[in-house]
C-alpha positions as CSV (number, residue, x, y, z in Angstrom):
1,X,22.1,4.4,-0.6
2,X,25.6,4.3,-1.9
3,X,27.2,2.2,-4.6
4,X,29.7,1.0,-2.1
5,X,27.4,-0.6,0.2
6,X,23.9,-0.8,-1.3
7,X,23.6,-4.5,-0.5
8,X,23.2,-3.6,3.2
9,X,20.0,-1.7,2.6
10,X,18.2,-4.3,0.3
11,X,16.6,-7.6,1.4
12,X,19.1,-10.3,1.1
13,X,17.2,-12.6,-1.2
14,X,16.8,-9.7,-3.7
15,X,20.4,-9.0,-3.5
16,X,21.3,-12.6,-4.2
17,X,18.9,-12.8,-7.1
18,X,20.1,-9.5,-8.6
19,X,23.7,-10.7,-8.3
20,X,22.8,-14.0,-10.0
21,X,21.3,-11.9,-12.9
22,X,24.6,-9.7,-12.9
23,X,26.9,-12.8,-12.8
24,X,24.7,-14.4,-15.6
25,X,25.3,-11.4,-18.0
26,X,21.7,-10.5,-18.1
27,X,22.6,-6.8,-18.0
28,X,22.9,-5.3,-21.5
29,X,23.7,-2.1,-23.0
30,X,24.7,-0.2,-19.8
31,X,25.3,3.5,-20.7
32,X,25.5,6.8,-19.1
33,X,22.9,8.7,-21.0
34,X,23.3,11.9,-18.9
35,X,24.9,13.4,-16.0
36,X,24.7,10.7,-13.3
37,X,21.7,8.8,-15.2
38,X,22.5,5.3,-16.2
39,X,20.2,3.1,-18.5
40,X,20.3,-0.5,-19.2
41,X,18.2,-3.4,-20.2
42,X,18.0,-6.6,-18.1
43,X,16.7,-9.9,-19.8
44,X,14.3,-11.9,-17.5
45,X,10.8,-13.2,-18.5
46,X,10.9,-10.2,-20.8
47,X,13.4,-7.3,-21.6
48,X,13.1,-4.8,-18.8
49,X,14.4,-1.3,-18.8
50,X,16.2,0.0,-15.7
51,X,17.4,3.6,-15.0
52,X,19.5,4.6,-12.0
53,X,20.3,8.3,-11.1
54,X,23.5,8.7,-9.3
55,X,25.6,11.5,-7.9
56,X,29.1,10.4,-7.7
57,X,28.9,7.1,-5.5
58,X,25.4,8.1,-4.2
59,X,22.3,6.2,-5.4
60,X,19.6,9.0,-5.7
61,X,16.8,7.1,-7.5
62,X,16.0,4.2,-9.7
63,X,13.2,2.7,-11.7
64,X,12.3,-0.6,-13.5
65,X,9.3,-1.3,-15.8
66,X,9.0,-5.0,-14.4
67,X,5.6,-5.7,-12.6
68,X,7.5,-6.5,-9.1
69,X,5.6,-4.8,-6.3
70,X,7.0,-6.6,-3.2
71,X,9.3,-3.7,-2.3
72,X,11.1,-0.6,-3.6
73,X,14.0,-2.5,-5.2
74,X,13.7,-5.3,-7.5
75,X,16.4,-7.9,-8.6
76,X,16.8,-6.1,-12.2
77,X,17.8,-2.9,-10.4
78,X,20.3,-4.7,-8.2
79,X,21.8,-6.3,-11.3
80,X,22.3,-3.0,-12.8
81,X,23.7,-1.6,-9.6
82,X,26.3,-4.3,-9.7
83,X,27.1,-3.5,-13.3
84,X,27.4,0.2,-12.7
85,X,29.8,-0.5,-9.6
86,X,31.8,-2.7,-11.8
87,X,32.0,-0.1,-14.5
88,X,32.9,2.7,-12.3
89,X,35.2,0.6,-10.0
90,X,33.9,2.6,-7.1
91,X,34.8,-0.2,-4.5
92,X,37.4,-3.0,-5.1
93,X,36.7,-4.7,-1.9
94,X,33.1,-5.7,-2.8
95,X,32.1,-8.9,-4.7
96,X,34.3,-9.8,-7.5
97,X,33.2,-7.8,-10.6
98,X,32.9,-9.9,-13.9
99,X,34.6,-8.9,-17.0
100,X,32.6,-6.6,-19.1
101,X,30.4,-8.6,-21.5
102,X,31.9,-7.2,-24.5
103,X,35.3,-8.5,-23.7
104,X,33.9,-12.1,-22.8
105,X,32.1,-12.0,-26.1
106,X,35.2,-10.9,-28.0
107,X,37.2,-13.9,-26.3
108,X,34.5,-16.4,-27.3
109,X,34.3,-15.1,-30.8
110,X,38.3,-15.4,-31.1
111,X,38.1,-19.1,-29.8
112,X,35.2,-19.8,-32.2
113,X,37.3,-18.6,-35.1
114,X,40.4,-20.6,-34.1
115,X,39.1,-23.8,-32.7
116,X,38.1,-26.8,-35.0
117,X,34.7,-28.2,-35.0
118,X,35.9,-31.4,-33.7
119,X,37.7,-29.8,-30.7
120,X,34.6,-27.8,-29.9
121,X,32.4,-30.9,-30.1
122,X,34.6,-32.8,-27.9
123,X,34.6,-30.0,-25.4
124,X,30.8,-29.9,-25.3
125,X,30.5,-33.7,-24.9
126,X,33.0,-33.7,-22.0
127,X,31.3,-30.8,-20.3
128,X,27.9,-32.6,-20.7
129,X,29.3,-35.7,-18.8
130,X,30.1,-33.6,-15.7
131,X,27.8,-30.6,-15.7
132,X,24.2,-31.8,-15.4
133,X,22.8,-28.2,-15.8
134,X,24.8,-27.6,-18.9
135,X,23.6,-30.8,-20.4
136,X,20.0,-30.1,-19.7
137,X,20.3,-26.5,-21.1
138,X,21.9,-28.0,-24.2
139,X,19.2,-30.5,-24.8
140,X,16.4,-28.1,-24.1
141,X,17.8,-25.5,-26.5
142,X,18.0,-27.9,-29.4
143,X,15.2,-30.4,-28.6
144,X,13.5,-29.6,-31.8
145,X,16.1,-31.6,-33.7
146,X,15.5,-34.7,-31.5
147,X,13.6,-37.4,-33.3
148,X,11.3,-38.1,-30.4
149,X,7.7,-37.5,-29.4
150,X,7.5,-33.9,-28.8
151,X,5.1,-34.1,-25.8
152,X,7.4,-36.7,-24.1
153,X,10.7,-35.1,-24.8
154,X,9.9,-31.7,-23.4
155,X,8.3,-33.2,-20.3
156,X,11.6,-35.1,-19.8
157,X,13.5,-32.0,-20.3
158,X,11.4,-29.9,-17.8
159,X,11.6,-32.7,-15.2
160,X,15.4,-32.9,-15.6
161,X,15.5,-29.1,-14.9
162,X,13.4,-29.7,-11.8
163,X,15.7,-32.6,-10.6
164,X,18.9,-30.7,-11.1
165,X,17.8,-27.8,-8.9
166,X,16.5,-29.9,-5.9
167,X,18.5,-30.4,-2.7
168,X,19.0,-33.8,-1.2
169,X,15.5,-33.4,0.6
170,X,13.9,-32.7,-2.8
171,X,13.1,-29.1,-1.9
172,X,14.4,-26.0,-4.0
173,X,15.3,-23.1,-1.8
174,X,15.4,-19.5,-3.0
175,X,19.1,-19.6,-3.8
176,X,18.6,-22.6,-6.0
177,X,15.4,-21.4,-7.7
178,X,17.0,-19.9,-10.7
179,X,18.6,-23.1,-11.4
180,X,15.2,-24.2,-12.3
181,X,13.7,-21.0,-13.4
182,X,16.3,-19.7,-15.7
183,X,16.2,-22.7,-18.2
184,X,12.4,-22.7,-17.8
185,X,12.4,-19.1,-18.8
186,X,14.6,-20.0,-21.8
187,X,12.2,-22.8,-22.8
188,X,9.1,-20.6,-22.5
189,X,10.9,-18.1,-24.8
190,X,11.8,-20.9,-27.1
191,X,8.2,-21.6,-27.4
192,X,7.4,-18.1,-28.4
193,X,10.2,-18.0,-31.0
194,X,9.1,-21.4,-32.7
195,X,5.7,-19.8,-33.0
196,X,7.0,-16.7,-34.5
197,X,9.0,-19.1,-36.9
198,X,5.8,-21.0,-37.9
199,X,6.6,-24.1,-36.0
200,X,3.3,-24.2,-34.2
201,X,3.5,-28.1,-33.3
202,X,6.9,-27.7,-31.4
203,X,5.7,-24.5,-29.7
204,X,2.4,-26.1,-28.6
205,X,4.4,-29.2,-27.1
206,X,6.6,-26.9,-25.0
207,X,3.7,-25.0,-23.7
208,X,1.8,-28.2,-22.7
209,X,4.9,-29.4,-20.9
210,X,5.5,-26.3,-18.9
211,X,1.7,-25.8,-18.2
212,X,1.4,-29.3,-16.9
213,X,4.7,-29.4,-14.7
214,X,5.3,-26.0,-13.3
215,X,2.3,-25.9,-11.0
216,X,3.5,-29.2,-9.5
217,X,7.0,-27.6,-8.8
218,X,5.6,-24.6,-6.9
219,X,4.6,-26.9,-4.2
220,X,8.1,-28.0,-3.4
221,X,10.1,-24.8,-3.9
222,X,10.5,-21.3,-2.7
223,X,8.8,-19.4,-5.4
224,X,9.0,-16.0,-3.6
225,X,10.4,-14.2,-6.4
226,X,7.5,-15.0,-8.6
227,X,9.6,-16.9,-11.2
228,X,7.1,-19.9,-11.6
229,X,4.3,-17.6,-12.0
230,X,6.0,-15.5,-14.8
231,X,6.9,-18.6,-16.6
232,X,3.3,-19.6,-16.6
233,X,2.0,-16.1,-17.7
234,X,4.6,-16.3,-20.5
235,X,3.1,-19.7,-21.6
236,X,-0.3,-18.3,-21.6
237,X,0.7,-15.5,-23.8
238,X,2.1,-17.8,-26.3
239,X,-0.9,-20.0,-26.2
240,X,-3.0,-16.8,-26.8
241,X,-1.0,-16.1,-29.8
242,X,-1.3,-19.6,-30.9
243,X,-5.2,-19.6,-30.8
244,X,-5.1,-16.8,-33.5
245,X,-2.3,-18.4,-35.5
246,X,-3.1,-22.1,-35.5
247,X,-5.0,-23.9,-38.4
248,X,-8.5,-25.1,-37.6
249,X,-7.5,-28.6,-36.7
250,X,-4.9,-27.5,-34.2
251,X,-7.4,-25.0,-32.7
252,X,-9.6,-28.1,-32.1
253,X,-6.8,-30.0,-30.5
254,X,-6.0,-27.0,-28.2
255,X,-9.7,-26.6,-27.2
256,X,-10.0,-30.3,-26.4
257,X,-6.6,-30.2,-24.5
258,X,-7.7,-27.1,-22.4
259,X,-11.1,-28.6,-21.8
260,X,-9.3,-31.6,-20.1
261,X,-6.8,-29.6,-18.3
262,X,-8.9,-26.8,-16.8
263,X,-10.6,-28.8,-14.0
264,X,-7.4,-30.1,-12.5
265,X,-7.0,-28.5,-9.1
266,X,-3.3,-27.8,-9.5
267,X,-4.3,-24.7,-11.8
268,X,-7.0,-23.5,-9.3
269,X,-4.7,-23.6,-6.4
270,X,-2.6,-20.8,-7.8
271,X,-5.2,-18.7,-9.8
272,X,-4.1,-19.8,-13.3
273,X,-7.6,-21.0,-14.0
274,X,-8.6,-17.5,-15.2
275,X,-6.1,-17.8,-18.0
276,X,-7.7,-20.9,-19.3
277,X,-11.1,-19.1,-19.3
278,X,-9.6,-16.3,-21.6
279,X,-8.3,-18.7,-24.2
280,X,-11.6,-20.6,-24.7
281,X,-13.6,-18.0,-26.6
282,X,-11.0,-17.7,-29.5
283,X,-11.0,-21.5,-30.0
284,X,-14.8,-22.1,-30.2
285,X,-15.9,-22.7,-33.7
286,X,-19.1,-24.8,-33.3
287,X,-22.2,-25.1,-31.3
288,X,-20.9,-28.4,-29.9
289,X,-17.7,-26.7,-28.5
290,X,-19.8,-23.8,-27.0
291,X,-21.9,-26.3,-25.2
292,X,-18.9,-27.8,-23.8
293,X,-17.5,-24.6,-22.7
294,X,-20.8,-23.6,-20.9
295,X,-21.0,-27.0,-19.2
296,X,-17.4,-26.6,-18.0
297,X,-18.2,-23.4,-16.3
298,X,-21.4,-24.8,-14.9
299,X,-19.5,-27.7,-13.3
300,X,-17.0,-25.4,-12.0
301,X,-19.6,-23.2,-10.5
302,X,-21.0,-26.3,-8.6
303,X,-17.5,-27.0,-7.3
304,X,-17.0,-23.4,-6.1
305,X,-20.5,-23.2,-4.6
306,X,-19.4,-26.0,-2.0
307,X,-16.6,-23.9,-0.8
308,X,-16.5,-20.9,1.8
309,X,-16.3,-17.4,0.3
310,X,-17.2,-18.6,-3.2
311,X,-19.0,-15.3,-4.3
312,X,-15.7,-14.1,-6.1
313,X,-15.0,-17.3,-8.0
314,X,-18.5,-17.8,-9.2
315,X,-18.8,-14.1,-10.2
316,X,-15.5,-14.7,-12.4
317,X,-17.0,-17.8,-13.9
318,X,-20.3,-16.3,-14.8
319,X,-18.6,-13.3,-16.1
320,X,-16.6,-15.6,-18.5
321,X,-20.1,-16.7,-20.0
322,X,-21.2,-13.0,-20.3
323,X,-17.9,-11.9,-22.0
324,X,-18.2,-14.7,-24.5
325,X,-21.8,-13.9,-25.4
326,X,-21.0,-10.3,-25.8
327,X,-18.2,-11.1,-28.2
328,X,-20.6,-13.2,-30.1
329,X,-22.8,-10.0,-30.3
330,X,-25.5,-11.9,-28.2
331,X,-26.3,-9.1,-25.8
332,X,-29.8,-10.3,-24.9
333,X,-28.5,-13.5,-23.7
334,X,-25.7,-11.9,-21.8
335,X,-28.1,-9.5,-20.2
336,X,-30.3,-12.5,-19.2
337,X,-27.4,-14.0,-17.3
338,X,-26.7,-10.7,-15.4
339,X,-30.5,-10.4,-14.5
340,X,-30.4,-14.0,-13.1
341,X,-27.4,-13.1,-10.8
342,X,-28.1,-9.8,-9.3
343,X,-27.3,-11.2,-5.8
344,X,-23.5,-10.8,-7.0
345,X,-22.7,-7.2,-6.7
346,X,-20.6,-7.1,-9.9
347,X,-23.6,-8.1,-12.1
348,X,-25.9,-5.7,-10.3
349,X,-23.5,-2.9,-11.1
350,X,-23.2,-4.1,-14.7
351,X,-26.9,-3.8,-15.0
352,X,-26.9,-0.4,-13.3
353,X,-24.3,0.8,-15.8
354,X,-26.3,-0.6,-18.7
355,X,-29.3,1.3,-17.4
356,X,-27.3,4.5,-17.0
357,X,-25.9,4.1,-20.6
358,X,-29.6,3.9,-21.8
359,X,-30.7,6.8,-19.7
360,X,-32.9,4.8,-17.5
361,X,-31.7,6.6,-14.2
362,X,-34.6,5.6,-12.1
363,X,-34.0,1.8,-12.8
364,X,-30.2,2.4,-12.1
365,X,-31.1,4.2,-8.8
366,X,-33.5,1.4,-7.9
367,X,-30.8,-1.3,-8.3
368,X,-28.4,0.8,-6.2
369,X,-31.0,1.2,-3.4
370,X,-31.6,-2.5,-3.4
371,X,-27.9,-3.2,-3.3
372,X,-27.4,-1.0,-0.1
373,X,-30.3,-3.0,1.6
374,X,-28.9,-6.3,0.6
375,X,-25.4,-5.2,1.7
376,X,-26.7,-4.0,5.1
377,X,-28.6,-7.2,5.7
378,X,-25.7,-9.4,4.7
379,X,-23.2,-7.4,6.7
380,X,-20.9,-6.6,3.7
381,X,-19.5,-3.3,5.1
382,X,-17.8,-2.3,2.0
383,X,-20.7,-2.7,-0.5
384,X,-23.2,0.1,0.8
385,X,-20.3,2.4,0.0
386,X,-20.0,1.0,-3.5
387,X,-23.7,1.7,-4.3
388,X,-23.5,5.2,-2.6
389,X,-20.8,6.0,-5.1
390,X,-22.8,4.8,-8.0
391,X,-25.7,6.9,-6.8
392,X,-23.3,9.9,-6.5
393,X,-22.2,9.3,-10.1
394,X,-25.9,9.2,-11.3
395,X,-26.6,12.4,-9.3
396,X,-23.8,14.2,-11.1
397,X,-25.1,13.0,-14.6
398,X,-28.6,14.3,-13.7
399,X,-27.2,17.5,-12.3
400,X,-28.8,16.9,-9.0
401,X,-26.7,19.2,-6.8
402,X,-28.8,18.6,-3.6
403,X,-28.5,14.8,-4.0
404,X,-24.8,15.0,-4.5
405,X,-24.3,17.1,-1.4
406,X,-26.3,14.6,0.6
407,X,-24.3,11.6,-0.9
408,X,-20.8,13.2,-0.6
409,X,-21.4,13.9,3.1
410,X,-22.6,10.4,3.7
411,X,-19.6,8.9,1.8
412,X,-17.3,10.9,3.8
413,X,-18.9,9.7,7.1
414,X,-19.3,6.2,5.9
415,X,-16.0,5.7,4.3
416,X,-13.9,6.1,7.5
417,X,-13.6,9.9,7.0
418,X,-11.8,9.7,3.8
419,X,-10.4,13.0,2.9
420,X,-11.0,12.6,-0.8
421,X,-14.8,12.7,-0.1
422,X,-14.6,15.6,2.4
423,X,-12.8,17.5,-0.5
424,X,-15.5,16.4,-2.9
425,X,-18.4,17.5,-0.6
426,X,-16.7,20.8,0.2
427,X,-16.3,21.5,-3.4
428,X,-20.1,21.4,-3.9
429,X,-20.8,24.4,-1.8
430,X,-20.0,28.2,-2.0
431,X,-17.5,29.7,0.3
432,X,-20.2,31.4,2.2
433,X,-22.4,28.3,2.5
434,X,-19.4,26.1,3.6
435,X,-18.7,27.6,7.0
436,X,-22.1,26.7,8.4
437,X,-22.0,23.1,7.0
438,X,-18.5,22.8,8.5
439,X,-19.8,23.7,11.9
440,X,-22.7,21.4,11.6
441,X,-20.3,18.5,10.6
442,X,-18.0,19.3,13.6
443,X,-20.9,19.0,16.0
444,X,-22.0,15.7,14.5
445,X,-18.5,14.3,14.8
446,X,-18.3,15.4,18.5
447,X,-21.7,13.6,19.1
448,X,-20.5,10.5,17.3
449,X,-17.2,10.5,19.3
450,X,-19.4,10.8,22.6
451,X,-21.7,8.1,21.6
452,X,-18.8,5.6,21.1
453,X,-17.3,6.4,24.3
454,X,-14.3,8.4,23.0
455,X,-15.0,11.5,24.9
456,X,-15.9,14.7,23.0
457,X,-15.2,17.7,24.9
458,X,-11.5,17.6,23.9
459,X,-12.1,16.5,20.3
460,X,-12.4,19.1,17.6
461,X,-12.6,18.8,13.8
462,X,-11.6,22.4,13.4
463,X,-8.9,21.3,10.7
464,X,-11.8,20.4,8.5
465,X,-12.8,24.0,7.9
C-alpha cells in the first residue's frame, strides 16, 4: 500500500471508521521513532498502540495491539495512516487534513485565557440548543452534579445518545454508529474513573444503565465494528473492580441486581451471560447467597436443555459451579459434579487430567478409551481425536515409545493427514527405521484412496519420505 491511496486497498467501512477516529482527534503522540518507523496511540475503548513502517510513501507493515481480528487492517491503523499522511503532506489531493492537535489545543487554550466565563457559558447554552449531540455529551460528562436519581438520569442520558444516532426509520447504520458508541465509550470510561475516585454509587449507576440498555440497541443497529460489545466488556471490567472495592452492603446490592438481570434473554442472545457468572463468586458472602447462585445455574441449565445443541452452554454453566467450589477449596464437591457429568467431554477431560496429576494413569486411559467409544457412538468426529491426543500425552509421560508410535500414526491418519502429526510420528523413529515405516504408510494410503474410489495407481505419498 501507499500513503497516497491506501483507502483503495482497505474495506470502506474500516476506512470510514478510521477517518472518524482521525477527524475526532483520537490519534495522540505521533512520532517518527526510527527511520520510517512511526508510533502513535489511539484512544478507543482503551488506549491502543499502533506502529507503522514506511519507506518514503510506501507502507511496508503495521501493527496494533487492539483485539480486532476481522481483517489485516483495523480502524486504529487507518486513523494513524491519515495522521502520517497529514504530517508528511504526501498527497494534497486526498481528504482534507485537520490541523495538528497541538495547534488546535493552543488555540483553545488561548481563547480560554481571554474569554470571560459569562461569554463561554452563553456559547455553551447556545450550542446546546442547536446541537443535540453536544448537549447529550455535556450532560453525560457532568451528570454526577445533577440532583436527580442516579439510575434514572443515566438511563435517560443513554437513551438520548441512542435517539440522536437513529435515522428516520429508527435504525443506526455503520456510518452513524460512532454517534452512539463514542459517547457510550466516554460514559463507560467515566464509570471507571468515578470508581477510581471512590464514587462507587455513581459508578454503579452508570454501569447498570449501560448494562441494561446497550443489548437492546444492538438489535437495531449495525454493530459490525464491535463497538457495543466493547462497551459491554468495559462495563463488566468496571463491575469486576467494583466487586473488590465495594463495601459489604453495596456488594449485597450488586449480587441481588445481577441475580435479577442474569436470566433476561437479552444478555444470552449476545453471549454476555458468561460475564455475569464471572462476577458472582466474588459477591457471595453467605450460605443463602450461595444457594441462590446454585439455583440460578440449575434453572438456566433447565432452560438450555430445552434447546438444540445445548451441550456447550450446559458445560459452561456446570463449570461455573466447579470454579466456584474450587475457589472455596471445596475440591471434593467440585470433583463430585465433574464425575456426575462425564457425558460432557470437558468434564471427562478434567477428571482425566486430575488422574494424570495424581499418577493414576490407568484410570486416565480408561476415561479416554470410554470417551473414544462414546464419540464414535454419537458421531462426534472431532472427539475421538481429542482422546487420542490425551492418550498420546499419557504415553509420553509413561515413556511408552511403542504406544506413542501407534498413536502418532493414528492421529496423522484420523486428523485429516495433519502434517504436524506426521512430523511427530516421524520424530519417534530412527533414520534407518523410518524408511520402512514410510513405505508401509504409502501403501496404506494408496489402498485407502482406492477404497474411496479416488484411483490409486497415480497416487504417491513419496513426498512424505
